[in-house]
C-alpha positions in Angstrom: 4.4 -1.5 -22.8 5.3 2.2 -21.9 7.4 1.7 -18.9 8.9 4.6 -16.5 11.7 3.5 -14.0 11.9 6.7 -11.5 15.2 5.7 -10.0 17.2 2.7 -10.3 17.0 0.7 -6.7 18.9 -2.6 -5.5 16.2 -5.5 -6.1 13.6 -3.4 -7.7 14.2 -5.0 -11.2 12.9 -8.7 -10.3 9.9 -7.1 -8.6 9.0 -5.3 -11.7 9.7 -8.0 -13.9 7.6 -10.6 -12.0 4.7 -8.1 -11.3 5.0 -7.4 -15.0 4.2 -11.4 -15.4 1.4 -11.5 -13.1 -0.5 -8.4 -14.7 0.4 -10.1 -18.0 -2.2 -12.5 -17.0 -5.2 -10.8 -17.1 -6.6 -12.0 -13.9 -9.2 -9.9 -12.0 -8.4 -7.5 -9.5 -8.4 -9.9 -6.6 -6.5 -12.6 -8.0 -3.5 -10.0 -9.0 -3.7 -8.6 -5.7 -3.2 -12.1 -4.0 -0.4 -13.3 -6.9 1.2 -9.5 -6.3 1.6 -10.2 -2.5 2.6 -14.0 -2.8 5.7 -12.8 -5.0 6.1 -9.7 -2.3 6.1 -12.4 0.3 9.1 -14.0 -1.6 10.9 -11.1 -2.5 10.4 -8.0 0.0 13.1 -6.0 0.2 14.9 -4.4 3.0 14.8 -0.9 4.1 18.4 -0.2 1.5 16.0 0.3 -1.0 15.5 3.6 -0.2 18.2 6.0 0.3 19.2 7.4 4.2 17.6 10.8 2.8 14.2 9.1 2.1 14.1 7.3 4.9 14.1 10.1 7.2 10.3 10.6 6.0 8.5 13.8 6.4 8.7 15.4 9.8 5.1 14.1 11.8 3.6 12.4 8.7 3.9 9.8 5.8 5.6 10.5 2.8 5.3 8.0 -0.8 8.5 8.1 -3.0 7.3 6.7 -6.4 10.0 4.0 -7.3 8.2 2.8 -10.8 5.8 3.4 -12.9 3.9 2.1 -15.7 0.7 1.5 -17.7 -0.3 -1.4 -15.5 1.4 -1.1 -12.2 2.8 1.4 -10.2 5.4 0.7 -6.8 6.0 2.9 -4.3 7.9 2.7 -0.8 5.7 5.1 2.3 7.6 5.9 4.9 6.0 6.6 8.0 6.9 8.8 11.1 5.6 7.2 14.4 1.9 7.7 15.0 1.6 9.2 11.2 -1.8 8.1 10.0 -3.7 8.5 7.0 -7.3 9.7 6.4 -9.6 6.9 5.8 -10.0 6.1 2.2 -9.9 3.9 -1.0 -8.0 3.3 -3.8 -8.2 3.5 -7.6 -7.1 -0.1 -8.2 -5.9 -3.6 -6.4 -3.2 -3.0 -4.4 -0.4 -5.2 -2.5 1.8 -4.3 0.3 4.6 -5.2 2.4 5.8 -4.0 5.6 9.4 -3.4 5.7 9.6 -1.9 9.3 7.6 -0.7 12.1 4.4 -1.2 12.6 1.4 -0.5 10.2 -2.0 -0.9 12.0 -4.9 -1.0 9.8 -8.3 -0.2 10.7 -11.1 -1.7 8.0 -14.6 -0.4 7.1 -17.5 -1.0 5.3 -19.4 2.0 4.1 -23.5 1.8 5.2 -24.2 5.3 3.1 -24.8 7.9 6.0 -21.6 6.1 8.2 -18.9 3.7 8.4 -18.9 0.4 10.2 -15.7 -0.8 11.6 -15.1 -4.3 10.6 -11.7 -5.5 11.1 -8.4 -4.5 12.6 -5.0 -5.7 11.6 -1.4 -5.0 13.1 1.0 -5.5 10.2 4.3 -6.1 11.2 7.6 -6.1 9.6 7.4 -9.3 6.8 3.6 -8.8 7.2 2.0 -9.3 3.6 -1.5 -8.4 1.7 -3.4 -7.8 -0.5 -6.8 -6.5 -1.5 -9.0 -4.8 -4.2 -11.9 -2.3 -4.3 -14.7 -2.3 -3.6 -14.3 -3.4 0.1 -10.7 -1.7 0.7 -11.8 1.2 2.9 -9.2 1.5 5.4 -7.1 4.2 7.5 -3.5 3.3 8.4 -1.4 4.4 11.2 2.5 3.2 12.1 1.6 2.5 15.9 5.4 1.6 16.6 7.8 4.0 18.1 10.3 3.5 15.1 10.1 5.3 11.5 8.4 2.7 9.7 8.9 2.1 6.0 6.5 -0.4 3.9 6.6 -1.2 -0.1 2.9 -0.8 -1.7 2.1 -2.1 -5.4 -1.0 -0.6 -7.0 -2.6 -1.8 -10.5 -2.4 2.0 -11.9 -0.1 4.1 -13.3 0.0 6.6 -10.2 2.6 9.0 -12.0 -0.3 10.0 -14.1 -3.0 9.7 -11.3 -1.1 11.1 -8.7 -2.3 9.1 -6.2 -3.6 6.0 -5.3 -6.3 7.2 -3.0 -9.8 7.0 -5.3 -11.5 9.1 -2.3 -11.2 10.0 1.2 -14.4 9.3 4.0 -15.4 12.0 6.2 -18.8 9.7 7.5 -19.0 9.1 11.3 -17.8 5.7 12.2 -19.2 2.9 14.2 -18.1 -0.1 15.2 -19.6 -3.7 14.8 -20.4 -5.2 17.4 -21.8 -9.1 17.3 -25.5 -9.4 17.3 
């Protein structure tokens, strides 16, 4: 297995080893995302996994720092300025994430062909961990706190080769689902 560690980080090697054990089991995407999320829940690092310069982020937006990449998974830390948000997007693979600081407000959508329907919302706070897998992973994420946010993301792909974890972005009208 080809392995590339981008930068040595405190606490990262244990996560890499644990995630490697999980991916070696050959589970499907959803079970893998759940298992990696459970590992993150018990081993989520602090903001010290990033340097002070990395924790500063990008003015007005967000930036992803690739911490580790190998053929079957990658680990990134995302730094979010207050109010920074993604476009509506989905992913190339399963994903597990944990919030270290800030509040990541996630809005989840279903693709109806000619429009998106909002099907859920979550305010992920420090210590919150989750996992998901395509299909059904269309979302937008926004830092709704007044502080710089940091989250750790694990993707089931080598994003050092792909360049991004995003499969596609959506520019469809959005409707809110209302109970019948």
